[in-house]
N, C-alpha and C positions, 0 to 999 in steps of 0.2 A: 131555698123556694123562695123565703124573704126579700131577695133582690130581684127577684123576678116580678112578686107582685109588686115592689116598692119600684117597679120600670115601668110596669103594664099602668100606676096610675098614673104617675109623670107623661107617658105616651098622653095618655086619655084627657090629659091634665093639659098639653100642648096642643090639642085644638080648641082651645079658649083662646080668643086673640091681645097679645100681652101688650107690656105700651110699648109704643115707639121708641124707639132706641134714638138718643140724639147719640147722632156720631160727625163728628166736627171733623173740615181737610184735610186736618192733620193725620189723625187719625184714619181717615177713608184712603190714606198719602198709604200709611204701615201697615192695612191691611189688604191693601194693594201689589205690597210689594209681597207680604206674606203669600201669596197668591201666588205673584209671578213665579216665589221660592219653590213653589208645590210644583207649577207644569214646563218651569226651563232647564232647569239644570237636568243633565242626565242622570245624575240618584235621586232625586226627589222622582222623577220623573218613571223610573223606572217602575215604582208601587203606585204614585198616584193614575198614574196611564191606563192600569188597568181599571181603577176606577170609570175613567172615561170611558172605556170600552163597556166597561157597566153598562151604562147612560145609554152609549151606542146602542148596542142591538136589546136596549130594553124600547127603544126607540122603533127599532124592528120588531117583538116582540107587538107592544100595543098598537102601531099603525096596523096587524095584519087584524089581531080581536075586533079595531074595528072594521075594518072587512066582514066582518064575519066567520074569517080563517080559524082551524082551531090552531093553537100552537102548541108544539109535537116537543120542541127541545131545545135548550138554550147553551152551545158548547163556549168556554171562554178558556184564553193558552195564556202562559208566561210571554212570550213575545208581541201582548197587547191585539195578538189576531182576535177572533173568533166567528161562530154562526147564531144565526137565528133558524130555526125549521119551521115551517106551517102547514100545516093541509087545507084543502076548498079547494074553494071558484077561483080560478088563475084568473090571466088578463090584467086589465088595470089595474085589479087589487095585488096582486104578487110589484107591479111597477111604485104602488103609492108606500107598499111596505119596503119596498127597498130602497125608494129613498131616503126613509126617515131613519137614516141609521148615521153619518158625519153631520146632519143637520142638529139631529140633537140636542149631543152638549152644549151645543151655545142655547139653543130657544130653552132649555133648562136652568140656565148658567142665569141667563139674564129672568127667567122668574125668581130665581133663589134673591139675585139682587132687591129685584121687587118685592117679595116677602120679605125679606130683611130686613127691612129702612121702613115696611109699614106695619110691622108689629105682628105676621105672620110671621115668622122665623121658629116660635117653637112647631106651631102646625105642620109645617116645612117639614122638619123634622120627625116628628112623628108621623105625617104620611110617607115620608123616606122609607122611614125601620118597617112598613108593611108592607109594602114596596119589596124590600130585597129580600125581607124573611120570604114571601108569597114566591117570588124569583127561584128560590134556591130549590122549588120545587120542578122545576123544568129543567133545570141543572142537568149535563149527559155524560161529563169528563169529573174525573177527580180537583186535575188543578184549577179547572172553575167549581165547582164544589169549594176549594180549599179559596179560593179568591172570595166565592159568596157570602165565605161565614167570615171572614176577614172583614168584608165591609160590615156586612149584618154587628159583630163583636166592636167599630169604631161608632156604626149610631147609638150603641149602645149607651157606649160611655157619650156620646156626647147628650144623652136625653138623662143621664142618672147623675154627670158631674158639672155639666155646663147651668149654673143659675138661668131661668127664664129669662131673667137681665140683662144678659150677656149671650143669648141664644143666637139673635136676629145680627149683634155682631160677627159670630163663625160662620151661621149663614152666609151673611155679603159676602166676607171672605171665598166660602167655597162656589157659589154662584162665580166669584169674580175666575177663581182659578178655571173652573169647567169653561169658561169662556176662552180665556189664553189655554186651555188644552184642546179647545175646538178649535183655533186659528192654526196650531200644533200640528193636528191629526189633518189638516185640509190640506198644507203646503205638503205633506207628507205623503197624500192620494195623490196631487198635484205632479210631485214626484216623480211616484210611480210611470205616471202615463208623458214622463220628459226624457226624463235620464235612466231610471229604472225597470224598461218596459219586460222585465223577462218576471217580473213579479206582478203584471197589469191584470193576469186573468181569476185575479183577489178582490180587485177594486168594486168596489160600490157602482160609481158610472161604467165603468165594463160590463158589469151584468145588466146594467139595466140596457146599456147600448147593442146589447145582444138579445135583450127582452122586445127591442123598442125599433131597433135600428138608426135610431135618434143617436149622433156622434156624442162619445164621451165627452167631448169638451164642453156641450150643451150642460152636459148633468151637472161636471165639474165648476159650471157657472152659477149653473143654479144654487147649488150648494154654498156655496158665495155670498149668491146672495143673500140667505136664509138668514147665513153665520151674522153678514154685517145688520142685516136689520136687525138681529137679535142683539150685538154689538152697539148702532142706534137705539131702538130701546131701552136699555140697561144703563146708556149713557145718559137723557131721555130722563129714568127716574131719579140718579144720583141728581145732576144738575137739577130738580124741582128738588131736593130734598135736604139738599146739603148748601 
């Protein structure tokens, strides 16, 4: 109980802006290498990729809620696949929520890089912890529950064990890892459409094509544009702070 109370107090304290971290070019390079180590090797991607999938599905969930749809459930699988279901009026609303899956890890990654370099790293971890906790209520399968509980535990450890003065550095690394992971996922979905077409019916781009009759290649291009803009924004923030 004392540990939970400590976690809660530190979570609340995180919403105050911390001192802007001083990050040198060498340290940024080390952080970037650590982020790449999470997202590129198959061994680490097996686990970090699950978190990228969580962010992907939360992108669908939040944009569905934005349009007034009712979120009914999220499933997460060990093979990095997932599904978010919502209920309500269709049309452009389902297209909007269907689009914001693959681009969202890049968008969140860019925001985390900004937060980490602007003194809002602790706030980012506090918000993230609350979002992950709330998401548990919508998980609809046992593997998804296990994945979400793992994410919640990691977020709790970050809040409890990482000093506020160092949290910004961790958040920058997490943001860069999500940016790298978004590119990996984007390449994967493009590959599905070019050389693994037996799995194409599970692609967001294909599902959007089925809804709108706009070719999948257009949706893939739009995914790429948003991911590219996210990388550009993160690069601008880094360049202006270092």
